[in-house]
C-alpha positions in Angstrom: -11.2 8.7 -4.7 -8.6 10.3 -2.7 -8.1 13.9 -2.3 -5.1 15.5 -0.1 -4.8 19.3 0.1 -2.0 21.3 1.5 -0.9 18.4 3.9 1.9 19.5 6.5 3.4 17.3 9.3 6.4 18.2 11.6 7.7 15.6 14.0 9.5 16.9 17.3 8.6 20.4 16.6 10.7 22.9 18.6 13.3 20.4 19.3 16.8 19.3 17.9 15.2 16.6 16.3 12.8 18.4 14.3 11.7 17.1 11.0 9.4 18.3 8.6 8.0 15.4 7.0 5.1 16.7 4.9 5.7 20.0 3.2 2.3 21.1 1.6 1.4 18.1 -0.4 -1.4 18.0 -2.4 -2.5 14.9 -4.5 -5.5 13.6 -6.1 -6.4 10.0 -7.2 -9.3 9.3 -9.5 -11.4 6.1 -9.1 -9.3 3.2 -10.3 -5.8 4.9 -10.3 -2.8 2.7 -9.3 -0.1 5.2 -8.3 3.3 4.0 -7.5 5.2 6.3 -5.1 9.0 6.5 -5.1 11.8 8.6 -3.3 14.8 8.6 -1.0 15.0 7.8 2.7 13.1 10.6 4.6 11.0 11.9 1.4 7.9 11.6 3.1 6.5 8.4 1.5 5.5 6.5 4.5 4.4 9.5 6.3 2.0 10.3 3.5 0.4 6.9 3.8 0.4 7.1 7.5 -1.5 10.3 7.4 -4.1 8.9 4.9 -4.7 6.0 7.2 -5.0 8.2 10.3 -1.9 6.7 12.2 -1.4 10.2 13.3 -2.9 13.5 12.5 -1.9 16.0 10.1 -0.8 19.6 11.4 -2.8 21.2 8.8 -4.5 20.3 5.6 -7.3 18.1 4.5 -7.8 14.4 3.4 -11.0 13.2 1.7 -11.8 9.6 0.9 -14.6 9.0 -1.9 -15.8 12.6 -1.1 -15.9 12.1 2.7 -13.7 14.3 4.8 -11.7 11.9 7.0 -9.2 14.5 8.4 -10.3 14.4 11.8 -11.5 10.7 12.0 -9.4 8.4 14.0 -7.6 5.5 12.5 -10.1 2.8 13.3 -12.9 4.8 11.8 -11.0 5.2 8.6 -10.5 1.5 8.4 -13.6 0.6 6.7 -12.5 2.6 3.5 -8.8 1.4 3.5 -7.1 -1.8 2.9 -3.3 -1.8 3.9 -0.3 -4.1 3.5 2.9 -3.3 5.5 6.5 -4.1 4.6 6.9 -6.7 7.5 5.0 -10.0 6.3 4.2 -10.8 9.8 2.0 -7.8 10.4 -0.9 -8.6 8.5 -1.9 -12.1 9.7 -2.6 -14.0 12.9 0.2 -16.5 13.1 -1.5 -18.9 15.5 -4.6 -19.1 13.5 -5.3 -21.2 10.2 -5.5 -19.8 6.8 -9.3 -20.0 6.4 -9.5 -18.5 10.0 -7.6 -15.3 8.9 -9.7 -14.9 5.7 -12.7 -15.5 7.8 -11.7 -12.5 10.0 -11.0 -10.4 6.8 -14.4 -11.3 5.4 -16.4 -10.4 8.6 -14.4 -7.2 9.0 -16.9 -4.5 10.3 -19.5 -6.9 10.9 -21.1 -8.0 14.4 -20.1 -11.4 16.0 -22.7 -14.1 16.6 -22.5 -17.7 18.0 -23.1 -19.4 14.6 -20.4 -21.8 13.2 -17.1 -20.0 12.4 -16.8 -20.9 8.7 -19.5 -22.6 6.5 -19.0 -25.2 3.8 -19.9 -22.3 1.2 -17.3 -19.9 2.7 -14.6 -22.7 2.6 -15.1 -23.0 -1.2 -15.0 -19.4 -1.7 -11.8 -19.1 0.1 -10.4 -21.9 -1.9 -11.3 -20.3 -5.0 -9.8 -16.9 -3.9 -6.3 -18.5 -2.9 -6.0 -20.1 -6.4 -5.1 -16.5 -7.8 -2.1 -16.6 -5.5 -0.7 -19.7 -7.5 1.0 -20.8 -4.2 -0.8 -24.1 -3.7 -2.5 -22.5 -0.3 -6.1 -23.6 -1.6 -5.0 -27.0 -0.5 -3.7 -25.9 3.0 -6.8 -24.2 4.4 -6.2 -25.6 7.9 -2.6 -25.0 8.2 -1.4 -22.4 10.7 -0.3 -19.2 9.1 2.7 -19.1 11.1 3.9 -22.1 9.3 4.1 -20.2 5.9 7.1 -18.5 4.2 7.3 -14.6 4.3 6.3 -14.4 0.9 3.2 -16.8 1.3 2.2 -14.6 4.3 2.5 -11.4 2.4 0.5 -12.7 -0.5 -2.1 -14.0 2.0 -2.1 -10.3 3.7 -2.8 -8.8 0.3 -5.6 -11.2 -0.5 -7.0 -10.4 3.2 -6.9 -6.5 2.5 -8.7 -6.6 -0.6 -11.1 -9.1 0.3 -13.8 -6.5 1.1 -12.7 -4.3 -2.0 -11.5 -1.2 -0.1 -12.1 2.2 -1.5 -8.4 2.8 -1.1 -5.3 0.2 -1.1 -2.2 1.3 0.6 0.9 -0.9 0.0 3.9 0.4 2.0 6.8 -1.3 0.4 5.0 -4.7 0.6 7.7 -6.5 -1.2 10.8 -5.0 0.3 11.3 -7.9 2.8 11.0 -10.5 0.1 13.5 -12.3 -2.1 13.6 -11.1 -5.8 11.7 -13.9 -7.3 9.1 -14.0 -4.6 8.7 -10.2 -4.7 8.0 -10.4 -8.3 5.3 -13.0 -7.8 3.6 -10.8 -5.2 3.8 -7.9 -7.4 2.3 -9.7 -10.2 -0.6 -10.7 -7.9 -1.0 -7.3 -6.9 -1.5 -6.2 -10.4 -4.0 -9.0 -11.1 -6.1 -8.0 -8.0 -5.9 -4.2 -8.5 -7.0 -4.5 -12.2 -9.7 -7.1 -11.5 -11.5 -5.1 -8.7 -10.5 -1.6 -10.3 -9.0 -0.7 -6.7 -7.6 2.8 -6.2 -4.2 2.1 -5.1 -1.1 3.9 -3.6 1.9 1.7 -3.7 5.4 2.8 -2.1 8.6 1.1 -3.6 12.1 1.9 -3.6 12.6 -0.2 -6.9 12.4 2.3 -9.7 11.8 -0.4 -12.2 8.9 -1.5 -10.4 7.7 2.0 -10.0 7.7 2.4 -13.8 6.6 -1.1 -14.7 3.5 -1.0 -12.6 0.5 1.3 -12.3 -0.9 4.1 -14.5 0.8 6.9 -12.6 4.2 7.6 -10.9 4.9 10.3 -8.4 8.4 11.0 -6.6 8.8 12.5 -3.3 11.6 14.7 -2.1 11.8 16.6 1.3 8.0 16.0 2.0 6.8 17.4 -1.6 5.8 15.7 -4.6 8.3 16.8 -7.2 7.6 14.4 -10.3 4.3 13.2 -11.4 4.0 11.3 -14.6 1.1 9.3 -16.0 -0.3 7.9 -19.2 1.7 7.1 -22.2 4.6 9.3 -20.6 4.9 6.9 -17.9 4.9 4.0 -20.2 7.7 5.2 -22.1 9.8 6.3 -19.0 13.3 4.9 -18.4 15.1 4.8 -15.1 17.8 7.2 -16.6 14.9 9.7 -17.5 13.3 9.2 -14.2 16.6 10.2 -12.3 16.9 13.2 -14.8 13.4 14.3 -14.0 14.3 14.0 -10.3 17.3 16.2 -10.6 15.5 18.9 -12.4 12.5 18.9 -10.0 14.5 18.8 -6.8 17.4 20.8 -7.8 19.6 18.2 -6.5 22.1 15.8 -8.3 22.1 13.4 -5.3 19.8 10.3 -5.5 19.3 8.2 -2.3 21.6 5.1 -2.4 18.9 2.8 -1.5 17.0 4.4 -4.4 19.8 3.7 -6.9 20.5 0.1 -5.5 16.8 -0.7 -6.0 
């Protein structure tokens, strides 16, 4: 479903601030893979997601989604393949619009606009059923303005909106990092339910090693723009945090793990 080949990206090339963010990354995700991505600050995690999403172009290499080469497609052209949830809960929703209006926008993504009534009775019932999976009581608040919701509620709604059209690829960029631990756990559980239910191919960045181990069928760790650890299947299920740190040290040739990674 996703194939990345020999991806390179350098920011501020030729200046004192030059930073090689991607250093020849190759990665293949099969249909339905749920891959957690972990690594220290500056390892290249968010750069990888931004390159896949088309936020900025790669210097070299190729990116294919479901067999289609999207390397040169602009971000808005790739959007029909991709659902994305960002770290900031405020980014995925329209605060001044109602919950049902936000869901209607997500449901009509890529469609032409008409002068018909905005939301039908049937659609309203569908949205009510969809919201029940979040277990946040939002199904009884369809006409509430999204700006009145908590950060966790908004992030859960954003996740629902990003997956409403069943994207070929779901990108989760530390989507629970800004939430308190209890809310983060709830959003992660909801993520797991939706991904498993719809068999969505997913890349999820996290700084929390336990979350990276607990969720998904595959884990990759990045270091200095490279994938240095790639564990899947039974080996991932049996993995411990200590073993993961040991794998990282061997693969990177470094005993230093990022403070934020260890704290997570």
